[in-house]
N, C-alpha and C positions, 0 to 999 in steps of 0.2 A: 217642107222647109219653110214655106211662107207662113205656116201657122206658128212657128216658134216664137216670133216677137209677141204675138197676142197671148201666148201662154206665159211668157216671162213677165209681161207688164204688170199684171195683178200682183205677182210676188214682190216686185220692187215697191209697189204702192203699199202693200201690206206691211213690208219691212219698215217703210217710212212711218206709217201710222203706229206701228209697234214702238218705234223710237220715241214718237211724240207721247204716247201713253206712258212709257217708262219715265220720260223726263218730267211729265206732269205729276206723276205719282211721287217721284223723287222730290220735286219741289214742295209737295204737300207734306211729306214726311219730314223733310228738312226744316220747314217752317214751324211745324208742330214741335219738333225737338228744340228749336230756338226759343220758342215761347216757354217750353217746360224748363229749359235752362235759365230762363229769366225769372223763374219762380212760380209760373202758373201751374196750379195743381190740376186744373182741368181746362186746357186752352179751348176757347169757343170757336166754333166753325167760321164765324164772321172774321175773327182776327187771323185765323189760319189762312183763309182764302185770300184776304187782303195782302198778307206777307208773301204768299205763294204767287200772287198775281193771277188768280183764277176766281171763278165765282163759287159761291157756297154750293150751288148745284153740282159743279164739277167735282167738289170734294166727295159728295155722296155718289158720284158716278164711279169713283175709284174705291170707296170704302163703304161697307154696308151701314156702318154707324161709327160714332166716335170711339167706341170701345175697340173696334177692329183697328182703327187708326192708331189709337194709343198703344196697342200691343205691337204694332209695326214699329212705333217709335221706341218702345222698350227694347225690341230686338236690335235696333240700330245702336242704342246706347250701350247694350251688353254684348253686342256681337263680336267685338274684338277681344273679349276677355280670354276666351279659350285659345285663340291663335297666338296670344301674346304671352303664353305661360311656359316659356322655356326656363323659368324661375332660376334655379341654382343647380349647378353641377354637384352631385352627391359627394364627389371626392375633395372638394375644396374644404377649407377649415370652417368649423361651425360659425364662428363670428362673421365670416364673409358671406356665408349662405344666409344667415339671419338678415344681414344688411341688404342682400339682393332681394330676398323675399319681401321684406318690409318696404323697400323702395318701389318695387313693382306694384305692390297693392296700394301704397299711398298715392302713387300717381293716378291709378285708375279711379280710386274712390274720391280723391280730391276733384277730379274732372266730373264725377257724377254728383258730387255734393249739392250743387245748386238745384238739381231736379230730384233730390231724394224723396221729398214729400209726394211728388208726382208718382214715383215708383211705388212707394208704400200704399198710396191711395188706390192705384190701379190694381195692385196685387190683392187688395181686399175686395175689389169689385169684379175682378176677372179671374176665373180659374185658369184660363190659358196663360195669363200673365204670371200668376202664382207658380204654375208648373214650370214656366220658362225660367223664372228666378230660382226655383228649387234646383233645377238642372245646373245652374251656374254655381250654387253653393256646393253641390255635390262634386263638381269639377274642381272647385277651389280646394276642397278637402283632399281630393286625390293629388292635386299638385303639391300640397303641403306634405302629404305622405311620401311623395317622391323626393322632395327637396331635403327632408330630414329622415330619410329611410334608414341611414346608419344608426342614428340615435334611437329611433322608434323600434327598430329590430332588436336592439339590445334589452328592450324592456319585456317583461312577461305579458302574456296576452291581454288581460283585462286592463292592466296599467298602460299598455300600448294604446289601446282603444280610447281610454280616458284621456290620455296625454294628447292624442290626435284631435279628439273632440275639443279640448281646451284650446289648442292652437287654432283650430278652425273658428272657434268663437271669438278669440282675440283678433284674428285677421279677417273678420267679417266687416262689411260696409257699416253696419250699425255701430260697431266699436269705434270706427274712425269718425263718425258723425258725433258720438258722445265726446270724444277727445277734443274735436275741433269746435263744436257748436255748444255743447253743454258745459264743458270745462274751459272753454275759451282758449285752448292752446294754439300756438302757431303750428304750422305744418311740420317744422323741424322738431318742435317739442313733442308733438304727437308721435312722430317717428321714433324719437328717443324713448318715449314711454312704451311703445310696442317692443322695441329691442329689450328693454328692461324686463318686461313681463315674460317675453319668450325665453330669455336667459333664466329667469326665475323658474319657469315651468320645467326646463330641462335640468336645472340644478335640483329641484324637488324630486325629479325622476331618478337621478343618480343617488341622492342621499337616502332615498327609501329603497 
């Protein structure tokens, strides 16, 4: 019985150290994400460490290099996309489902827009980041297939796949970036354009 406190004490200390490690790692990731959201394509360790309130050496104690850190940041930025994908109930009217799908993606992509160059640059440099992003795109396509299952099922096989691919391309982050930054549309105008294009895609499917 006398040995029990001495056995438990290291466990409590270890748990406390684990919490500190987790908090420090979280501060580093959050600080890097903040810099990326401010438009930094490749946030430097000195700035990350300063914002996180740690030393540059501490950053590399938690991450092997900046590539590993950036991938963790990408995971944070994209992490909620799958869990927030209850998009649209298939039994609701098409117009209502289109609005739901457009609104959910517009919100996610608008939040990501300030750091989109960071995402694109990272995906070119890191296979892990590219693979992680590819998974998100595949999941996005599956969500669209579910939301518009009624309309897609009514189309013949090849037409169904091509229509689904067209919808996935329209509702991709790059499309939102083009509308907002290259064409200079407001967020509401961009959503209207998406609704217009999606309606045209389905109308084309019915007409043919």
